Backbone as CSV, one residue per row, in Angstrom:
resi,resn,N_x,N_y,N_z,CA_x,CA_y,CA_z,C_x,C_y,C_z
1,UNK,-107.590,43.520,4.171,-106.432,42.746,4.675,-106.264,42.422,6.002
2,UNK,-106.336,41.530,6.612,-106.247,41.095,7.936,-104.833,40.904,8.434
3,UNK,-104.506,41.422,9.627,-103.172,41.177,10.207,-103.221,40.906,11.609
4,UNK,-102.270,40.004,11.943,-102.501,39.648,13.290,-101.205,40.228,14.077
5,UNK,-101.625,40.743,15.425,-100.664,41.445,16.156,-100.801,40.960,17.654
6,UNK,-99.553,40.947,18.357,-99.588,40.612,19.812,-99.500,41.809,20.571
7,UNK,-100.320,42.313,21.537,-100.451,43.554,22.140,-100.337,43.268,23.613
8,UNK,-99.547,44.039,24.538,-99.584,43.949,25.817,-100.234,45.104,26.521
9,UNK,-101.369,44.923,27.427,-102.177,45.920,27.984,-102.136,45.609,29.483
10,UNK,-101.386,46.449,30.257,-101.404,46.475,31.779,-100.723,45.048,32.083
11,UNK,-99.766,44.630,31.457,-99.315,43.378,31.616,-99.848,42.202,31.203
12,UNK,-100.806,42.221,30.481,-101.739,41.090,29.843,-101.382,41.100,28.594
13,UNK,-101.049,39.979,27.912,-100.729,39.833,26.349,-102.113,39.456,25.694
14,UNK,-102.393,40.049,24.627,-103.445,39.530,23.754,-103.197,39.472,22.227
15,UNK,-103.632,38.394,21.726,-103.538,38.183,20.382,-104.609,38.691,19.573
16,UNK,-104.441,39.716,18.701,-105.655,40.399,17.993,-105.530,40.299,16.444
17,UNK,-106.632,40.369,15.831,-106.696,40.595,14.330,-107.021,41.939,14.041
18,UNK,-106.589,42.529,13.075,-106.925,43.751,12.695,-107.233,43.842,11.284
19,UNK,-108.400,44.390,10.757,-108.741,44.478,9.537,-108.685,45.877,8.944
20,UNK,-108.119,46.171,7.810,-107.866,47.425,7.316,-109.307,48.059,6.870
21,UNK,-109.610,49.308,7.222,-110.800,49.840,6.889,-110.877,49.823,5.496
22,UNK,-112.329,49.822,4.959,-112.524,49.818,3.652,-112.355,48.492,2.893
23,UNK,-112.469,47.445,3.858,-112.356,46.258,3.328,-113.723,45.803,2.519
24,UNK,-113.516,44.876,1.588,-114.779,44.482,0.880,-115.772,43.719,1.792
25,UNK,-116.920,43.597,1.475,-118.127,42.768,1.999,-117.657,41.414,2.272
26,UNK,-116.730,40.801,1.209,-116.374,39.584,1.054,-115.424,39.221,2.362
27,UNK,-114.569,40.048,2.669,-113.377,39.917,3.616,-114.078,40.133,5.118
28,UNK,-115.227,41.039,5.104,-115.779,41.138,6.447,-116.698,39.971,6.751
29,UNK,-117.255,39.325,5.762,-117.989,38.139,5.980,-117.101,36.775,6.329
30,UNK,-115.778,36.841,5.658,-114.723,35.788,6.025,-114.385,36.034,7.527
31,UNK,-114.206,37.197,8.027,-113.841,37.593,9.270,-114.791,37.199,10.312
32,UNK,-116.023,37.479,10.032,-117.342,37.107,10.782,-117.241,35.602,10.852
33,UNK,-116.942,34.856,9.793,-117.040,33.326,9.866,-115.868,32.926,10.928
34,UNK,-114.803,33.430,10.717,-113.683,33.120,11.584,-114.013,33.195,12.972
35,UNK,-114.427,34.304,13.478,-114.757,34.691,14.688,-115.754,33.801,15.263
36,UNK,-116.846,33.464,14.372,-117.905,32.534,14.910,-117.497,31.214,15.131
37,UNK,-116.433,30.779,14.314,-115.988,29.339,14.627,-115.031,29.135,15.782
38,UNK,-114.595,30.271,16.356,-113.568,30.176,17.477,-114.396,30.065,18.794
39,UNK,-113.599,29.329,19.722,-114.390,29.175,20.994,-114.531,30.429,21.690
40,UNK,-115.394,30.585,22.457,-115.841,31.815,23.157,-115.291,31.968,24.525
41,UNK,-114.499,30.701,24.882,-113.744,30.939,26.309,-112.412,30.993,26.215
42,UNK,-111.980,31.654,25.238,-110.613,31.649,24.954,-109.756,32.712,25.957
43,UNK,-108.868,32.221,26.738,-108.137,32.906,27.742,-107.169,33.721,26.989
44,UNK,-106.741,34.959,27.694,-105.586,35.769,27.251,-104.389,34.930,27.660
45,UNK,-103.294,35.221,26.745,-101.936,34.542,26.982,-101.360,35.401,27.882
46,UNK,-100.709,34.808,29.052,-100.045,35.406,30.134,-98.698,36.153,29.145
47,UNK,-98.435,37.380,29.854,-97.154,37.957,29.163,-95.922,37.446,29.504
48,UNK,-95.068,37.531,28.507,-93.835,36.796,28.496,-92.804,37.553,29.112
49,UNK,-92.390,37.183,30.327,-91.411,37.709,31.175,-90.098,37.216,31.111
50,UNK,-89.980,35.786,30.954,-88.620,35.180,30.941,-88.744,34.168,29.921
51,UNK,-87.689,34.013,29.241,-87.202,32.710,28.420,-87.484,31.430,29.345
52,UNK,-87.897,30.563,28.475,-88.178,29.273,29.289,-86.666,28.580,29.341
53,UNK,-86.291,27.916,30.507,-84.983,27.293,30.784,-85.086,26.005,30.818
54,UNK,-84.007,25.215,30.425,-84.178,23.775,30.429,-84.199,23.282,31.849
55,UNK,-84.803,21.951,32.194,-84.706,21.478,33.432,-83.293,21.548,34.136
56,UNK,-83.233,21.287,35.352,-81.698,21.064,35.920,-81.188,22.347,36.360
57,UNK,-82.014,23.461,36.605,-81.509,24.667,37.181,-80.573,25.507,36.257
58,UNK,-80.351,25.268,35.238,-79.645,26.263,34.494,-80.298,26.652,33.128
59,UNK,-80.017,27.723,32.659,-80.555,28.228,31.300,-80.222,29.615,31.046
60,UNK,-80.654,29.675,29.787,-80.438,30.933,29.170,-81.632,32.001,29.036
61,UNK,-81.559,33.296,29.755,-82.695,34.127,29.637,-82.581,34.982,28.560
62,UNK,-83.647,35.033,27.686,-83.574,35.732,26.505,-84.494,37.062,26.450
63,UNK,-84.221,37.953,25.725,-85.081,39.065,25.636,-86.599,38.628,24.818
64,UNK,-87.568,38.846,25.741,-88.887,38.479,25.123,-89.515,39.466,24.138
65,UNK,-88.794,40.738,23.969,-89.206,41.674,23.080,-88.214,42.532,22.782
66,UNK,-88.178,43.366,21.887,-87.145,44.462,21.592,-87.188,45.595,22.565
67,UNK,-86.227,46.172,23.006,-86.315,47.264,23.982,-84.965,47.777,24.333
68,UNK,-84.799,48.512,25.469,-83.785,49.018,25.921,-83.491,48.696,27.538
69,UNK,-82.274,48.166,27.769,-82.180,47.730,29.295,-81.831,48.920,30.130
70,UNK,-82.968,49.064,31.089,-82.800,50.181,31.872,-82.075,50.018,33.248
71,UNK,-81.975,48.593,33.719,-81.264,48.395,34.812,-80.932,46.959,34.889
72,UNK,-79.604,46.614,35.426,-79.300,45.453,35.472,-78.894,45.102,37.043
73,UNK,-79.483,44.085,37.443,-79.581,43.880,38.986,-78.898,42.697,39.490
74,UNK,-78.133,42.021,38.361,-77.129,40.856,38.887,-75.833,40.936,38.208
75,UNK,-74.961,40.185,38.853,-73.555,40.220,38.241,-73.159,38.855,38.189
76,UNK,-72.035,38.528,37.535,-71.439,37.278,37.349,-71.104,36.617,38.816
77,UNK,-71.414,35.359,38.973,-71.026,34.796,40.245,-72.269,35.013,41.490
78,UNK,-73.191,35.752,41.245,-74.110,36.038,42.143,-75.167,34.941,42.144
79,UNK,-75.467,34.596,43.341,-76.769,33.463,43.479,-78.092,34.084,43.157
80,UNK,-78.877,33.531,42.485,-80.260,33.932,42.282,-81.422,32.815,42.636
81,UNK,-82.483,33.296,42.879,-83.708,32.247,43.076,-84.570,32.515,42.046
82,UNK,-85.393,31.458,41.757,-86.486,31.475,40.918,-87.314,32.793,41.114
83,UNK,-87.642,33.543,40.185,-88.461,34.698,40.409,-87.657,35.940,40.592
84,UNK,-86.459,35.926,41.166,-85.663,37.060,41.335,-85.631,37.984,40.064
85,UNK,-85.671,39.157,40.195,-85.492,40.277,39.184,-84.041,40.334,38.724
86,UNK,-83.872,39.823,37.478,-82.493,39.858,36.988,-82.202,41.421,36.230
87,UNK,-83.062,41.939,35.632,-82.865,43.202,34.920,-84.273,43.739,34.541
88,UNK,-84.152,45.108,34.039,-85.345,45.747,33.648,-85.278,45.914,32.213
89,UNK,-86.226,45.570,31.538,-86.348,45.864,29.981,-87.541,46.839,29.536
90,UNK,-86.917,48.078,29.202,-88.037,49.061,28.850,-88.496,48.847,27.343
91,UNK,-89.676,48.580,27.187,-90.184,48.683,25.860,-91.614,49.315,25.771
92,UNK,-91.733,50.062,24.673,-93.009,50.769,24.411,-93.416,51.592,25.776
93,UNK,-92.295,52.203,26.319,-92.643,53.025,27.655,-93.155,52.480,28.800
94,UNK,-93.023,51.154,28.853,-93.150,50.271,29.891,-92.047,49.453,30.405
95,UNK,-91.883,49.293,31.758,-90.780,48.572,32.322,-91.204,47.299,32.484
96,UNK,-90.342,46.104,32.005,-90.742,44.896,32.034,-89.719,44.189,32.928
97,UNK,-90.093,43.562,34.029,-89.145,42.800,34.832,-88.791,41.508,34.250
98,UNK,-87.518,41.326,34.030,-87.127,40.052,33.418,-86.611,39.070,34.670
99,UNK,-87.314,38.087,34.946,-87.087,37.246,36.297,-86.333,35.819,36.010
100,UNK,-85.680,35.571,37.152,-84.952,34.368,36.928,-85.708,33.081,36.763
101,UNK,-85.687,32.292,35.742,-86.476,31.215,35.406,-86.210,30.011,36.546
102,UNK,-85.137,29.956,37.172,-84.727,28.916,38.063,-83.813,29.540,39.098
103,UNK,-83.506,28.696,40.328,-82.518,28.971,41.093,-81.183,28.660,40.375
104,UNK,-80.131,29.305,40.984,-78.860,29.116,40.369,-77.761,30.135,40.451
105,UNK,-76.563,30.021,39.809,-75.692,31.197,39.831,-75.435,31.792,38.537
106,UNK,-75.372,33.196,38.390,-75.183,33.714,37.256,-73.667,33.583,36.755
107,UNK,-73.846,32.778,35.460,-72.560,32.419,34.785,-72.123,33.777,33.799
108,UNK,-73.109,34.338,33.137,-72.746,35.437,32.128,-73.837,36.349,32.187
109,UNK,-73.431,37.594,31.971,-74.299,38.723,31.887,-74.132,39.475,30.467
110,UNK,-74.869,39.322,29.626,-74.576,39.822,28.257,-75.334,41.255,28.045
111,UNK,-76.177,41.697,28.944,-77.003,42.861,28.790,-76.293,43.840,29.644
112,UNK,-76.201,45.019,29.056,-75.527,46.313,29.818,-76.682,47.394,29.871
113,UNK,-76.567,48.289,31.091,-77.496,49.239,31.131,-77.536,50.344,29.872
114,UNK,-78.545,50.407,29.359,-78.672,51.485,28.174,-78.533,50.793,26.830
115,UNK,-78.273,49.395,26.883,-78.128,48.810,25.579,-79.401,48.398,25.039
116,UNK,-79.359,48.522,23.720,-80.704,48.071,22.988,-80.656,46.570,22.606
117,UNK,-81.732,45.964,22.805,-81.706,44.549,22.550,-82.863,44.080,21.545
118,UNK,-82.765,42.928,20.914,-83.729,42.578,20.022,-84.537,41.405,20.634
119,UNK,-85.552,41.164,20.173,-86.261,39.712,20.880,-85.654,38.761,20.452
120,UNK,-85.339,37.815,21.458,-84.537,36.480,21.465,-82.977,36.815,21.705
121,UNK,-82.491,38.089,21.968,-81.136,38.060,22.337,-80.924,37.523,23.657
122,UNK,-79.738,37.028,23.905,-79.380,36.693,25.177,-79.004,37.662,26.172
123,UNK,-79.633,37.515,27.251,-79.327,38.613,28.209,-78.537,38.054,29.483
124,UNK,-78.683,36.895,29.866,-78.209,36.430,31.095,-78.129,34.735,31.021
125,UNK,-77.139,34.296,31.524,-77.209,32.656,31.659,-76.872,32.395,32.944
126,UNK,-77.788,31.452,33.341,-77.785,30.943,34.955,-77.408,29.464,34.946
127,UNK,-76.540,29.240,35.718,-76.099,27.767,35.755,-76.322,27.147,37.130
């Protein structure tokens, strides 16, 4: 049985397929055929650090993965520039910087230090 996983190593995200050991010769041949048919110049996907924001300088910043908020660097009313560190999300013993997707003013901060979040949870709103 083949399973797909997204793995982050040293800040680089990779999509991998893992096959259970003891697989039949048929499934191994099928996997080899899939690998052979894929382009060999495939680039690694960049790690997801921020949620994409709509054009116009405003947007919602969502948790890219489940984890725990270890630090909140912004407060409501604060001006931020694109790329500013809004908060730190600890996941799998790694600290992930969640960056501002655009210039603007912080309208809402939903995340609190020490809180657990799920992938896709609203963390900050910038307007």
